[in-house]
N, C-alpha and C positions, 0 to 999 in steps of 0.2 A: 531368821535366815531366809533369803529369797529362794524360791524353788527354781528348778531348771526351766519350767514353763514360763515363770515370771521373767526370768533373765532373757529367755528367747524372745518374749514379747517386747521387752525393752530394747533389745538389739534390733528387732524389726522396725520399731518406731523410730529409732535413731537413724537407721538406714533410709527410711522413707523421708524423714525430715531433711536429711543430707541431700537426697536427690531433689527434693522440692526447692532447696536453696541453691539450685543450679550447679551442684557438684557434677563433674563430668560423669555421664551415665555409664561410660565404659569401665568405670572403676568397680561396678557391680559384677563380681566374678561369675562368669558363666552365662550372663544375660546377653541377648542380642537386641538391639534397638530395631523394631520392625515397622516403624513409621519414621521416614527420613526428615520430616518437618518441611519439605519442599513440595512434594506432589504425592499422589496416591499410587505410585509404583508398588506392585506386589499386592494391591488390594483391588477388589472388583465390586462395584456398586453402581446404582443409578446415577449417571453423570449430571442429571438435572438437580439432584438432591444433595450430593456429596461433593465437597471441595476442600481446599486447604486455604485457611485464612490466618494470617499473622502467625504462621508456624504451627497451627493446630488443625486437626481434623474437624471440619465443620459440616454438620448435616442439618438440613432445614426443609420444612414443608411450609407452604403458604396457601392462601385461598386459591391462588391461580396455579400453583405447582404442588400437586397433591401426591400422596403415596397410594397406589392401588393395593391395599392390604399392607400389613407390616413388611418392611423391606430392610435389607441389611447391607452393610459394607463388609465384604468377606475377605479375610486374609487368605491369600492364595499360596503362600510360600511355606506352609507348615500345618501341622495338625496338633490337636490337644489331647494327647494320651495322658501321661503323667507329666505335670508341668507346674510352673509358677509364672503367673502373669502379673505385671505391675503397670499401672497407668493412673492418670488423673482425669477426672471428668468434671464438667459443669453443664447445666441445662436450665431451661425455664420451666415454669410450673404448669403450663397449659396442657401438657401431655406427659408421657413417660418414655423412657428409652431403656436400653439394656446392653449387657455384654454377653454375647452368646458363646457357649463353648461346648465341646463334645457334641456337636450338632451335625445334622445331615443336610446337605444342600439339595433342596427339592426342585427337580427340573421336569416333572411330569405335568399332566394336565390339571392336577389339583393345585398347582402353584399359581397365585394371582399375579405374580411378576417374576422376573428372572433372578431375583435375589432373595429367595425364601429359605430360611433355616429353621429346623425343628430340633429341639434338644433342651439342655440346661440353659437357663438365662439368669445372670446376676442382674437383678432389677436396678434401674437407675431412675431416680426421681429427685426433684428439687422440693421435697417436702420433709417435715420433721415430726409429724404426728403418726404414731402407730395405727394400723399396720402398713399404711401406704407410704413406705419409705424405701430408700436405697438399701440393697444388700441381701434381700431374700432370694431364694431360688424359685423361679417360675418355670414350669414345664411348657415351654413354647411349642405349641402344635403337637404335644404328645399326650394330651388329655389327662394331665396330672394337676393342673392348677398351681396353687402356691405350695410347692413341695416342702420347703422348710423356711420358717420365718426368722427374721432378725431376732436375736436374743436366745435362740434355741440351740442347744446341743442335743442332737436327736439321732436315733437309729431307726431305720425303716425295717420292719419285719413283716414280710408279706404285704398286706394292705393296711397295716397299722404302723403309725409313726409314734415311737416312744420317746418323749422328751425327758432327758436325764438331768439337765442342768439349765439354769438361766444365766446367760452370759452378759446381758446388759439391760438396764431398765430404760423406760421411755425418757425419764429425766436425764439419765446419763447420755443417751443418744442425742438429745437436743443440745447438750453441751459439746458433744463430739462432732456433730455434723456442721458443715460450713454452708449455711443457706446462701444462695446466690453467689457462690464462690467455688473455687476448685477444691475437690476432695480426692484423696489418694486411695486407691483400691489395690488390694492384693488378693488374687485367687490362687489357691494351692489345691491341686487335685492329685491324689495318689490312689490308684485303684478305685474302690467304692467310696473313699473318704474325701470329702470336699470341705474346704474352709474358706470363708470370706473375711477379709480384714478391711476396716475403714479407718483411715488416718492413724494407722499403727495399732489398732485394737481389734482383736478377734470378736466378731459380732455374730457369726453363724458357723456351726460345726455340724456336719451332716454325714452320716454313713448310710448309703443307700443299700437296698436289698440286692442280692445276686440276681433276682429275677427282673428287677426294674432298672438296674444301674446302666448308665451309658459310660463306656470306657474309652471312647476315642471319637474324633470327628473334627469339624471345622470350628474356627473362631470368627466371630463377626460382631459388628456394632449396629444397634437397631435405631431405625426411625419408625415410630409407631403411626399407624393409620389414624385418621380422625382429625382432631383439632390441630391447626397449624402450630408448629413447635420448632425449636432448635436444640441441638445438643453438640457438645464439643469434647474432644479427647486429645491428650498430649502425653509425651513421655511414655510411649508404649514399649514395654520391654518384656521379653519372653525367654524362659529358660526351660528346656526339656529336663526332666528328672529321671 
């Protein structure tokens, strides 16, 4: 007999598959589409680096157009308290990107540009070898490094992270991840409990400690400083819980 958790995972995978197959996104009850596919209305980022191409958000740095420090395209029309976010991404492998949530927009003298966020980040990479893959939590600008890795179901207790269960192996991840193609992401955050799904499968489950947990803040998409890179996002949908 299938467990409730298994049935829930199958339902989520079916929903994502349906959306990827161009099912009208408005059929997802309670979700709002927060990128209109035409322009960056409602978003704030470096206009040299972010644009809309062929109906998707496109961020790119080049040898001539560089990012002064990590920079973000910031959603201005909402915040990420308790929420579910669904989107698809793809990028190249010369650098990495991310989906920033429950983050603070830094606008003081410590910011290297006008679009700096600090907080939780869902890592985005076009790689398939552990641990440098999409889906782990990185503590962007908050001195926590890699907070919880892909494959971990973990609880933070003070300064100690206790891993309770292994959710996916490296071999299973390689079968799941679509290298050089679009991948579907779901982020669910309820209080201190954070979950990351990739292509319909739960790949990371983390409960932060009361002392360290970030409970609200901004949503953004990252362009990483350093080597020239590009990253793209589409079908961006948000639901407050």
